[in-house]
mmCIF file of the C-alpha atoms, coordinates in Angstrom:
data_MODEL
# 
_entry.id   MODEL 
# 
loop_
_atom_site.group_PDB 
_atom_site.id 
_atom_site.type_symbol 
_atom_site.label_atom_id 
_atom_site.label_alt_id 
_atom_site.label_comp_id 
_atom_site.label_asym_id 
_atom_site.label_entity_id 
_atom_site.label_seq_id 
_atom_site.pdbx_PDB_ins_code 
_atom_site.Cartn_x 
_atom_site.Cartn_y 
_atom_site.Cartn_z 
_atom_site.occupancy 
_atom_site.B_iso_or_equiv 
_atom_site.pdbx_formal_charge 
_atom_site.auth_seq_id 
_atom_site.auth_comp_id 
_atom_site.auth_asym_id 
_atom_site.auth_atom_id 
_atom_site.pdbx_PDB_model_num 
ATOM 1   C CA . MET A 1 1   ? 341.682 270.672 94.004  1.00 0.00 ? 1   MET A CA 1 
ATOM 2   C CA . ASN A 1 2   ? 340.608 267.218 94.934  1.00 0.00 ? 2   ASN A CA 1 
ATOM 3   C CA . MET A 1 3   ? 338.314 266.229 92.024  1.00 0.00 ? 3   MET A CA 1 
ATOM 4   C CA . ARG A 1 4   ? 336.638 262.845 92.038  1.00 0.00 ? 4   ARG A CA 1 
ATOM 5   C CA . VAL A 1 5   ? 334.586 261.196 89.308  1.00 0.00 ? 5   VAL A CA 1 
ATOM 6   C CA . ILE A 1 6   ? 331.319 259.403 89.980  1.00 0.00 ? 6   ILE A CA 1 
ATOM 7   C CA . ARG A 1 7   ? 331.406 256.584 87.467  1.00 0.00 ? 7   ARG A CA 1 
ATOM 8   C CA . LYS A 1 8   ? 328.609 254.378 88.758  1.00 0.00 ? 8   LYS A CA 1 
ATOM 9   C CA . ILE A 1 9   ? 325.561 254.729 90.993  1.00 0.00 ? 9   ILE A CA 1 
ATOM 10  C CA . SER A 1 10  ? 324.335 251.689 92.892  1.00 0.00 ? 10  SER A CA 1 
ATOM 11  C CA . LEU A 1 11  ? 320.914 250.664 91.596  1.00 0.00 ? 11  LEU A CA 1 
ATOM 12  C CA . GLY A 1 12  ? 319.713 249.577 95.028  1.00 0.00 ? 12  GLY A CA 1 
ATOM 13  C CA . SER A 1 13  ? 320.648 252.826 96.725  1.00 0.00 ? 13  SER A CA 1 
ATOM 14  C CA . ALA A 1 14  ? 319.086 254.827 93.866  1.00 0.00 ? 14  ALA A CA 1 
ATOM 15  C CA . PHE A 1 15  ? 315.852 252.823 94.279  1.00 0.00 ? 15  PHE A CA 1 
ATOM 16  C CA . THR A 1 16  ? 315.850 253.445 98.039  1.00 0.00 ? 16  THR A CA 1 
ATOM 17  C CA . MET A 1 17  ? 316.570 257.163 97.768  1.00 0.00 ? 17  MET A CA 1 
ATOM 18  C CA . GLY A 1 18  ? 314.002 257.640 95.007  1.00 0.00 ? 18  GLY A CA 1 
ATOM 19  C CA . ALA A 1 19  ? 311.341 255.850 97.049  1.00 0.00 ? 19  ALA A CA 1 
ATOM 20  C CA . ILE A 1 20  ? 312.056 257.853 100.211 1.00 0.00 ? 20  ILE A CA 1 
ATOM 21  C CA . ILE A 1 21  ? 312.197 261.228 98.457  1.00 0.00 ? 21  ILE A CA 1 
ATOM 22  C CA . GLN A 1 22  ? 309.025 260.589 96.445  1.00 0.00 ? 22  GLN A CA 1 
ATOM 23  C CA . THR A 1 23  ? 307.095 259.426 99.517  1.00 0.00 ? 23  THR A CA 1 
ATOM 24  C CA . ILE A 1 24  ? 308.149 262.462 101.544 1.00 0.00 ? 24  ILE A CA 1 
ATOM 25  C CA . LEU A 1 25  ? 307.066 264.735 98.691  1.00 0.00 ? 25  LEU A CA 1 
ATOM 26  C CA . PHE A 1 26  ? 303.721 262.915 98.424  1.00 0.00 ? 26  PHE A CA 1 
ATOM 27  C CA . VAL A 1 27  ? 302.995 263.319 102.135 1.00 0.00 ? 27  VAL A CA 1 
ATOM 28  C CA . VAL A 1 28  ? 304.019 267.001 102.136 1.00 0.00 ? 28  VAL A CA 1 
ATOM 29  C CA . PHE A 1 29  ? 301.911 267.855 99.087  1.00 0.00 ? 29  PHE A CA 1 
ATOM 30  C CA . ALA A 1 30  ? 298.954 265.816 100.371 1.00 0.00 ? 30  ALA A CA 1 
ATOM 31  C CA . LEU A 1 31  ? 299.047 267.776 103.628 1.00 0.00 ? 31  LEU A CA 1 
ATOM 32  C CA . ILE A 1 32  ? 299.357 271.072 101.732 1.00 0.00 ? 32  ILE A CA 1 
ATOM 33  C CA . GLY A 1 33  ? 296.378 270.050 99.588  1.00 0.00 ? 33  GLY A CA 1 
ATOM 34  C CA . LEU A 1 34  ? 294.380 269.239 102.702 1.00 0.00 ? 34  LEU A CA 1 
ATOM 35  C CA . LEU A 1 35  ? 295.294 272.626 104.176 1.00 0.00 ? 35  LEU A CA 1 
ATOM 36  C CA . PHE A 1 36  ? 294.111 274.407 101.021 1.00 0.00 ? 36  PHE A CA 1 
ATOM 37  C CA . LEU A 1 37  ? 290.878 272.405 101.070 1.00 0.00 ? 37  LEU A CA 1 
ATOM 38  C CA . VAL A 1 38  ? 290.201 273.487 104.646 1.00 0.00 ? 38  VAL A CA 1 
ATOM 39  C CA . LEU A 1 39  ? 291.022 277.103 103.738 1.00 0.00 ? 39  LEU A CA 1 
ATOM 40  C CA . ILE A 1 40  ? 288.591 276.932 100.828 1.00 0.00 ? 40  ILE A CA 1 
ATOM 41  C CA . PHE A 1 41  ? 285.922 275.637 103.222 1.00 0.00 ? 41  PHE A CA 1 
ATOM 42  C CA . ILE A 1 42  ? 286.620 278.476 105.640 1.00 0.00 ? 42  ILE A CA 1 
ATOM 43  C CA . LEU A 1 43  ? 286.837 281.233 103.009 1.00 0.00 ? 43  LEU A CA 1 
ATOM 44  C CA . GLY A 1 44  ? 283.853 279.908 101.106 1.00 0.00 ? 44  GLY A CA 1 
ATOM 45  C CA . SER A 1 45  ? 281.625 280.377 104.152 1.00 0.00 ? 45  SER A CA 1 
ATOM 46  C CA . ILE A 1 46  ? 280.585 276.755 104.060 1.00 0.00 ? 46  ILE A CA 1 
ATOM 47  C CA . PHE A 1 47  ? 282.573 275.747 107.115 1.00 0.00 ? 47  PHE A CA 1 
ATOM 48  C CA . GLY A 1 48  ? 279.361 275.226 109.077 1.00 0.00 ? 48  GLY A CA 1 
ATOM 49  C CA . GLU A 1 49  ? 278.110 272.900 106.371 1.00 0.00 ? 49  GLU A CA 1 
ATOM 50  C CA . SER A 1 50  ? 281.467 271.140 106.242 1.00 0.00 ? 50  SER A CA 1 
ATOM 51  C CA . ASN A 1 51  ? 281.300 270.565 109.992 1.00 0.00 ? 51  ASN A CA 1 
ATOM 52  C CA . ALA A 1 52  ? 277.924 268.920 109.453 1.00 0.00 ? 52  ALA A CA 1 
ATOM 53  C CA . ILE A 1 53  ? 279.352 266.813 106.634 1.00 0.00 ? 53  ILE A CA 1 
ATOM 54  C CA . ILE A 1 54  ? 282.335 265.760 108.755 1.00 0.00 ? 54  ILE A CA 1 
ATOM 55  C CA . GLY A 1 55  ? 279.966 264.942 111.625 1.00 0.00 ? 55  GLY A CA 1 
ATOM 56  C CA . ASP A 1 56  ? 277.840 262.835 109.277 1.00 0.00 ? 56  ASP A CA 1 
ATOM 57  C CA . ILE A 1 57  ? 280.927 261.049 108.009 1.00 0.00 ? 57  ILE A CA 1 
ATOM 58  C CA . LEU A 1 58  ? 282.177 260.189 111.484 1.00 0.00 ? 58  LEU A CA 1 
ATOM 59  C CA . VAL A 1 59  ? 278.724 259.285 112.859 1.00 0.00 ? 59  VAL A CA 1 
ATOM 60  C CA . SER A 1 60  ? 277.722 257.168 109.852 1.00 0.00 ? 60  SER A CA 1 
ATOM 61  C CA . GLY A 1 61  ? 280.370 254.571 110.555 1.00 0.00 ? 61  GLY A CA 1 
ATOM 62  C CA . GLY A 1 62  ? 283.196 256.596 109.089 1.00 0.00 ? 62  GLY A CA 1 
ATOM 63  C CA . SER A 1 63  ? 283.093 254.826 105.727 1.00 0.00 ? 63  SER A CA 1 
ATOM 64  C CA . ALA A 1 64  ? 284.012 258.021 103.837 1.00 0.00 ? 64  ALA A CA 1 
ATOM 65  C CA . PHE A 1 65  ? 286.848 258.700 106.286 1.00 0.00 ? 65  PHE A CA 1 
ATOM 66  C CA . ILE A 1 66  ? 288.080 255.146 105.857 1.00 0.00 ? 66  ILE A CA 1 
ATOM 67  C CA . GLY A 1 67  ? 287.897 255.625 102.087 1.00 0.00 ? 67  GLY A CA 1 
ATOM 68  C CA . TRP A 1 68  ? 290.073 258.751 102.295 1.00 0.00 ? 68  TRP A CA 1 
ATOM 69  C CA . LEU A 1 69  ? 292.484 256.950 104.595 1.00 0.00 ? 69  LEU A CA 1 
ATOM 70  C CA . VAL A 1 70  ? 292.735 253.995 102.206 1.00 0.00 ? 70  VAL A CA 1 
ATOM 71  C CA . ALA A 1 71  ? 293.350 256.409 99.304  1.00 0.00 ? 71  ALA A CA 1 
ATOM 72  C CA . PHE A 1 72  ? 296.133 258.079 101.304 1.00 0.00 ? 72  PHE A CA 1 
ATOM 73  C CA . VAL A 1 73  ? 297.782 254.740 102.107 1.00 0.00 ? 73  VAL A CA 1 
ATOM 74  C CA . VAL A 1 74  ? 297.479 253.612 98.478  1.00 0.00 ? 74  VAL A CA 1 
ATOM 75  C CA . GLY A 1 75  ? 299.083 256.925 97.466  1.00 0.00 ? 75  GLY A CA 1 
ATOM 76  C CA . ILE A 1 76  ? 301.976 256.312 99.831  1.00 0.00 ? 76  ILE A CA 1 
ATOM 77  C CA . VAL A 1 77  ? 302.515 252.788 98.491  1.00 0.00 ? 77  VAL A CA 1 
ATOM 78  C CA . ALA A 1 78  ? 302.310 254.035 94.889  1.00 0.00 ? 78  ALA A CA 1 
ATOM 79  C CA . SER A 1 79  ? 304.806 256.797 95.729  1.00 0.00 ? 79  SER A CA 1 
ATOM 80  C CA . LEU A 1 80  ? 307.195 254.253 97.190  1.00 0.00 ? 80  LEU A CA 1 
ATOM 81  C CA . LEU A 1 81  ? 307.030 252.024 94.141  1.00 0.00 ? 81  LEU A CA 1 
ATOM 82  C CA . LEU A 1 82  ? 307.053 254.727 91.465  1.00 0.00 ? 82  LEU A CA 1 
ATOM 83  C CA . GLY A 1 83  ? 309.753 256.748 93.211  1.00 0.00 ? 83  GLY A CA 1 
ATOM 84  C CA . GLY A 1 84  ? 311.900 253.674 93.581  1.00 0.00 ? 84  GLY A CA 1 
ATOM 85  C CA . ILE A 1 85  ? 311.415 252.695 89.960  1.00 0.00 ? 85  ILE A CA 1 
ATOM 86  C CA . GLY A 1 86  ? 312.210 256.265 88.891  1.00 0.00 ? 86  GLY A CA 1 
ATOM 87  C CA . GLY A 1 87  ? 315.395 256.285 90.969  1.00 0.00 ? 87  GLY A CA 1 
ATOM 88  C CA . PHE A 1 88  ? 316.382 252.901 89.589  1.00 0.00 ? 88  PHE A CA 1 
ATOM 89  C CA . LEU A 1 89  ? 315.844 253.960 85.967  1.00 0.00 ? 89  LEU A CA 1 
ATOM 90  C CA . SER A 1 90  ? 317.696 257.238 86.553  1.00 0.00 ? 90  SER A CA 1 
ATOM 91  C CA . ALA A 1 91  ? 320.675 255.291 87.892  1.00 0.00 ? 91  ALA A CA 1 
ATOM 92  C CA . VAL A 1 92  ? 320.602 252.952 84.886  1.00 0.00 ? 92  VAL A CA 1 
ATOM 93  C CA . VAL A 1 93  ? 320.588 255.906 82.477  1.00 0.00 ? 93  VAL A CA 1 
ATOM 94  C CA . TYR A 1 94  ? 323.339 257.676 84.432  1.00 0.00 ? 94  TYR A CA 1 
ATOM 95  C CA . ASN A 1 95  ? 325.502 254.559 84.477  1.00 0.00 ? 95  ASN A CA 1 
ATOM 96  C CA . MET A 1 96  ? 325.142 254.169 80.714  1.00 0.00 ? 96  MET A CA 1 
ATOM 97  C CA . ALA A 1 97  ? 325.935 257.847 80.117  1.00 0.00 ? 97  ALA A CA 1 
ATOM 98  C CA . ALA A 1 98  ? 328.873 257.715 82.527  1.00 0.00 ? 98  ALA A CA 1 
ATOM 99  C CA . SER A 1 99  ? 330.333 254.747 80.665  1.00 0.00 ? 99  SER A CA 1 
ATOM 100 C CA . ILE A 1 100 ? 330.333 256.888 77.518  1.00 0.00 ? 100 ILE A CA 1 
ATOM 101 C CA . ALA A 1 101 ? 331.233 260.321 78.909  1.00 0.00 ? 101 ALA A CA 1 
ATOM 102 C CA . GLY A 1 102 ? 333.328 259.281 81.890  1.00 0.00 ? 102 GLY A CA 1 
ATOM 103 C CA . GLY A 1 103 ? 331.056 260.320 84.750  1.00 0.00 ? 103 GLY A CA 1 
ATOM 104 C CA . LEU A 1 104 ? 330.381 263.422 86.797  1.00 0.00 ? 104 LEU A CA 1 
ATOM 105 C CA . ARG A 1 105 ? 333.289 265.320 88.355  1.00 0.00 ? 105 ARG A CA 1 
ATOM 106 C CA . VAL A 1 106 ? 332.768 266.546 91.905  1.00 0.00 ? 106 VAL A CA 1 
ATOM 107 C CA . ARG A 1 107 ? 335.043 268.278 94.352  1.00 0.00 ? 107 ARG A CA 1 
ATOM 108 C CA . LEU A 1 108 ? 335.225 266.808 97.842  1.00 0.00 ? 108 LEU A CA 1 
ATOM 109 C CA . ASP A 1 109 ? 336.394 269.005 100.692 1.00 0.00 ? 109 ASP A CA 1 
# 
């Protein structure tokens, strides 16, 4: 068996991976939430009213749509930052634990 020990994780790569993974999860769950919202509109028999609301939003200058779009973009930026910080802190904790316990053993094929 070819066992290797991971003794240190690069802080920069952990930040990058954490940011990418968290942003992908944010986008996926935001789209799933939007899908459920549309299903609730359809199943709640208010889809006709929601069409009127959406029409009002788009006709009235789209300020509500722009607000939702800004919230989505802010969510993506927050996901990038918080995911990166989480990945960074996880790598710091792992590196400290690995210095005490010797690291994680993995088998490479």
